[in-house]
N, CA and C atoms as a LAMMPS dump frame, in Angstrom:
ITEM: TIMESTEP
0
ITEM: NUMBER OF ATOMS
276
ITEM: BOX BOUNDS ff ff ff
-5.0000000000000000e+02 5.0000000000000000e+02
-5.0000000000000000e+02 5.0000000000000000e+02
-5.0000000000000000e+02 5.0000000000000000e+02
ITEM: ATOMS id mol type element x y z
1 1 1 N 22.869 423.992 45.798
2 1 2 C 21.555 423.966 46.393
3 1 3 C 20.519 423.588 45.352
4 2 1 N 19.501 422.867 45.796
5 2 2 C 18.45 422.452 44.872
6 2 3 C 17.484 423.59 44.599
7 3 1 N 16.816 423.439 43.509
8 3 2 C 15.84 424.473 43.155
9 3 3 C 14.545 424.223 43.93
10 4 1 N 14.014 425.264 44.516
11 4 2 C 12.763 425.155 45.252
12 4 3 C 11.644 425.822 44.47
13 5 1 N 10.49 425.772 45.041
14 5 2 C 9.336 426.423 44.42
15 5 3 C 9.363 427.883 44.84
16 6 1 N 9.252 428.749 43.866
17 6 2 C 9.27 430.176 44.177
18 6 3 C 7.92 430.602 44.725
19 7 1 N 7.92 431.73 45.403
20 7 2 C 6.672 432.273 45.938
21 7 3 C 5.676 432.538 44.819
22 8 1 N 6.174 432.961 43.679
23 8 2 C 5.296 433.236 42.544
24 8 3 C 4.636 431.96 42.038
25 9 1 N 5.42 430.876 41.945
26 9 2 C 4.866 429.596 41.499
27 9 3 C 3.841 429.081 42.522
28 10 1 N 4.166 429.236 43.799
29 10 2 C 3.265 428.8 44.861
30 10 3 C 1.958 429.6 44.797
31 11 1 N 2.084 430.905 44.573
32 11 2 C 0.907 431.763 44.465
33 11 3 C 0.036 431.361 43.276
34 12 1 N 0.673 431.102 42.133
35 12 2 C -0.073 430.68 40.936
36 12 3 C -0.78 429.354 41.184
37 13 1 N -0.08 428.414 41.844
38 13 2 C -0.66 427.108 42.158
39 13 3 C -1.86 427.277 43.091
40 14 1 N -1.694 428.106 44.125
41 14 2 C -2.778 428.321 45.093
42 14 3 C -3.964 429.024 44.419
43 15 1 N -3.679 429.975 43.534
44 15 2 C -4.741 430.687 42.814
45 15 3 C -5.511 429.721 41.927
46 16 1 N -4.789 428.851 41.234
47 16 2 C -5.432 427.869 40.36
48 16 3 C -6.281 426.904 41.193
49 17 1 N -5.735 426.439 42.304
50 17 2 C -6.446 425.51 43.177
51 17 3 C -7.703 426.174 43.746
52 18 1 N -7.591 427.432 44.146
53 18 2 C -8.737 428.169 44.679
54 18 3 C -9.83 428.288 43.615
55 19 1 N -9.44 428.622 42.39
56 19 2 C -10.408 428.745 41.296
57 19 3 C -11.126 427.434 41.033
58 20 1 N -10.374 426.324 41.03
59 20 2 C -10.981 425.013 40.807
60 20 3 C -11.932 424.65 41.94
61 21 1 N -11.551 424.984 43.173
62 21 2 C -12.422 424.7 44.316
63 21 3 C -13.712 425.51 44.224
64 22 1 N -13.599 426.785 43.849
65 22 2 C -14.788 427.624 43.722
66 22 3 C -15.726 427.081 42.64
67 23 1 N -15.152 426.629 41.534
68 23 2 C -15.948 426.046 40.449
69 23 3 C -16.652 424.785 40.941
70 24 1 N -15.92 423.96 41.705
71 24 2 C -16.51 422.738 42.27
72 24 3 C -17.635 423.066 43.23
73 25 1 N -17.444 424.084 44.076
74 25 2 C -18.497 424.49 45.013
75 25 3 C -19.726 424.989 44.261
76 26 1 N -19.502 425.711 43.158
77 26 2 C -20.608 426.229 42.359
78 26 3 C -21.427 425.06 41.799
79 27 1 N -20.743 424.025 41.315
80 27 2 C -21.439 422.849 40.778
81 27 3 C -22.222 422.135 41.869
82 28 1 N -21.611 422.022 43.061
83 28 2 C -22.293 421.362 44.179
84 28 3 C -23.538 422.157 44.561
85 29 1 N -23.42 423.487 44.6
86 29 2 C -24.573 424.325 44.93
87 29 3 C -25.684 424.14 43.894
88 30 1 N -25.326 424.071 42.62
89 30 2 C -26.328 423.859 41.565
90 30 3 C -27.004 422.501 41.738
91 31 1 N -26.223 421.483 42.091
92 31 2 C -26.795 420.15 42.317
93 31 3 C -27.763 420.183 43.497
94 32 1 N -27.398 420.919 44.539
95 32 2 C -28.266 421.022 45.718
96 32 3 C -29.571 421.718 45.348
97 33 1 N -29.489 422.786 44.574
98 33 2 C -30.705 423.495 44.149
99 33 3 C -31.591 422.574 43.317
100 34 1 N -30.996 421.817 42.402
101 34 2 C -31.785 420.875 41.586
102 34 3 C -32.431 419.82 42.477
103 35 1 N -31.682 419.328 43.439
104 35 2 C -32.213 418.322 44.354
105 35 3 C -33.366 418.896 45.17
106 36 1 N -33.193 420.12 45.666
107 36 2 C -34.268 420.758 46.427
108 36 3 C -35.51 420.931 45.562
109 37 1 N -35.339 421.327 44.309
110 37 2 C -36.484 421.481 43.405
111 37 3 C -37.192 420.159 43.195
112 38 1 N -36.419 419.069 43.039
113 38 2 C -37.018 417.743 42.87
114 38 3 C -37.792 417.328 44.109
115 39 1 N -37.238 417.625 45.285
116 39 2 C -37.916 417.271 46.535
117 39 3 C -39.228 418.035 46.645
118 40 1 N -39.201 419.327 46.335
119 40 2 C -40.427 420.125 46.394
120 40 3 C -41.466 419.58 45.413
121 41 1 N -41.023 419.23 44.206
122 41 2 C -41.943 418.678 43.208
123 41 3 C -42.555 417.362 43.709
124 42 1 N -41.728 416.507 44.32
125 42 2 C -42.235 415.237 44.845
126 42 3 C -43.215 415.471 45.994
127 43 1 N -42.886 416.432 46.867
128 43 2 C -43.795 416.734 47.973
129 43 3 C -45.138 417.221 47.455
130 44 1 N -45.111 418.085 46.446
131 44 2 C -46.366 418.582 45.875
132 44 3 C -47.174 417.448 45.253
133 45 1 N -46.462 416.557 44.542
134 45 2 C -47.139 415.417 43.917
135 45 3 C -47.739 414.503 44.99
136 46 1 N -46.985 414.273 46.066
137 46 2 C -47.485 413.42 47.153
138 46 3 C -48.704 414.06 47.816
139 47 1 N -48.654 415.398 48.033
140 47 2 C -49.8 416.079 48.632
141 47 3 C -51.032 415.933 47.749
142 48 1 N -50.848 416.101 46.437
143 48 2 C -51.963 415.976 45.496
144 48 3 C -52.517 414.553 45.525
145 49 1 N -51.622 413.56 45.484
146 49 2 C -52.066 412.161 45.507
147 49 3 C -52.752 411.823 46.824
148 50 1 N -52.204 412.329 47.929
149 50 2 C -52.793 412.058 49.24
150 50 3 C -54.206 412.636 49.304
151 51 1 N -54.369 413.867 48.803
152 51 2 C -55.687 414.491 48.808
153 51 3 C -56.663 413.693 47.944
154 52 1 N -56.195 413.259 46.777
155 52 2 C -57.063 412.479 45.887
156 52 3 C -57.468 411.159 46.555
157 53 1 N -56.513 410.493 47.201
158 53 2 C -56.825 409.24 47.887
159 53 3 C -57.807 409.465 49.033
160 54 1 N -57.566 410.544 49.79
161 54 2 C -58.459 410.844 50.908
162 54 3 C -59.873 411.142 50.403
163 55 1 N -59.965 411.949 49.337
164 55 2 C -61.276 412.271 48.767
165 55 3 C -61.981 411.007 48.302
166 56 1 N -61.233 410.101 47.653
167 56 2 C -61.809 408.837 47.207
168 56 3 C -62.286 407.993 48.379
169 57 1 N -61.477 407.947 49.439
170 57 2 C -61.859 407.193 50.638
171 57 3 C -63.123 407.784 51.246
172 58 1 N -63.162 409.116 51.331
173 58 2 C -64.315 409.794 51.925
174 58 3 C -65.587 409.507 51.129
175 59 1 N -65.488 409.595 49.79
176 59 2 C -66.66 409.303 48.956
177 59 3 C -67.118 407.856 49.115
178 60 1 N -66.154 406.94 49.157
179 60 2 C -66.485 405.522 49.332
180 60 3 C -67.175 405.29 50.672
181 61 1 N -66.649 405.926 51.722
182 61 2 C -67.232 405.777 53.06
183 61 3 C -68.664 406.328 53.085
184 62 1 N -68.855 407.51 52.475
185 62 2 C -70.184 408.111 52.449
186 62 3 C -71.169 407.219 51.692
187 63 1 N -70.71 406.634 50.586
188 63 2 C -71.567 405.735 49.804
189 63 3 C -71.903 404.493 50.626
190 64 1 N -70.927 403.989 51.365
191 64 2 C -71.165 402.817 52.21
192 64 3 C -72.234 403.112 53.256
193 65 1 N -72.153 404.285 53.874
194 65 2 C -73.157 404.659 54.876
195 65 3 C -74.545 404.716 54.239
196 66 1 N -74.63 405.31 53.04
197 66 2 C -75.906 405.394 52.321
198 66 3 C -76.451 403.999 52.032
199 67 1 N -75.582 403.11 51.562
200 67 2 C -76.012 401.739 51.26
201 67 3 C -76.445 401 52.52
202 68 1 N -75.744 401.204 53.627
203 68 2 C -76.135 400.554 54.886
204 68 3 C -77.528 401.005 55.319
205 69 1 N -77.806 402.297 55.162
206 69 2 C -79.139 402.805 55.518
207 69 3 C -80.208 402.16 54.637
208 70 1 N -79.926 402.053 53.329
209 70 2 C -80.893 401.442 52.417
210 70 3 C -81.108 399.97 52.765
211 71 1 N -80.04 399.247 53.094
212 71 2 C -80.162 397.835 53.468
213 71 3 C -80.989 397.711 54.746
214 72 1 N -80.756 398.613 55.708
215 72 2 C -81.549 398.59 56.938
216 72 3 C -83.029 398.82 56.643
217 73 1 N -83.331 399.78 55.744
218 73 2 C -84.718 400.048 55.365
219 73 3 C -85.353 398.822 54.718
220 74 1 N -84.614 398.193 53.801
221 74 2 C -85.126 396.991 53.124
222 74 3 C -85.336 395.87 54.14
223 75 1 N -84.403 395.71 55.066
224 75 2 C -84.517 394.672 56.088
225 75 3 C -85.763 394.895 56.949
226 76 1 N -85.998 396.144 57.304
227 76 2 C -87.2 396.451 58.101
228 76 3 C -88.471 396.136 57.32
229 77 1 N -88.49 396.47 56.016
230 77 2 C -89.659 396.177 55.188
231 77 3 C -89.888 394.673 55.08
232 78 1 N -88.806 393.911 54.9
233 78 2 C -88.92 392.452 54.781
234 78 3 C -89.451 391.866 56.084
235 79 1 N -88.929 392.355 57.206
236 79 2 C -89.42 391.852 58.501
237 79 3 C -90.903 392.163 58.672
238 80 1 N -91.298 393.389 58.291
239 80 2 C -92.706 393.78 58.399
240 80 3 C -93.577 392.903 57.505
241 81 1 N -93.112 392.662 56.282
242 81 2 C -93.871 391.819 55.357
243 81 3 C -93.934 390.375 55.875
244 82 1 N -92.845 389.913 56.487
245 82 2 C -92.822 388.552 57.038
246 82 3 C -93.87 388.418 58.137
247 83 1 N -93.956 389.446 58.985
248 83 2 C -94.968 389.43 60.058
249 83 3 C -96.361 389.45 59.441
250 84 1 N -96.569 390.29 58.418
251 84 2 C -97.879 390.363 57.77
252 84 3 C -98.253 389.028 57.137
253 85 1 N -97.268 388.348 56.516
254 85 2 C -97.531 387.047 55.893
255 85 3 C -97.938 386.033 56.962
256 86 1 N -97.251 386.048 58.082
257 86 2 C -97.607 385.098 59.159
258 86 3 C -99.009 385.362 59.696
259 87 1 N -99.354 386.675 59.812
260 87 2 C -100.682 387.029 60.297
261 87 3 C -101.743 386.544 59.306
262 88 1 N -101.463 386.77 58.002
263 88 2 C -102.42 386.354 56.962
264 88 3 C -102.572 384.834 56.966
265 89 1 N -101.435 384.124 57.055
266 89 2 C -101.498 382.644 57.064
267 89 3 C -102.214 382.158 58.331
268 90 1 N -102.029 382.825 59.427
269 90 2 C -102.675 382.427 60.692
270 90 3 C -104.163 382.687 60.676
271 91 1 N -104.596 383.641 59.89
272 91 2 C -106.017 383.98 59.846
273 91 3 C -106.817 382.993 59.021
274 92 1 N -106.18 382.183 58.203
275 92 2 C -106.89 381.24 57.342
276 92 3 C -107.405 380.069 58.089
């Protein structure tokens, strides 16, 4: 009869395989934790950048509104002066 694998050898093999699998799972879990930390860091960075961009957009928009009001005021003054000039020229 041929020699087979004994129960003891099978047990040792299974124990070794189990230990290696547990070590592999531990490494995978560590990789997942590192990945999750990187994702959280990226999300925080994106939130900060988004807020900064929004604040910049808001300031630019507010400045544009202010400039539009000033241009409207200047336009009204020019129109008024144009009318006054025509009146003065017509009176001569």
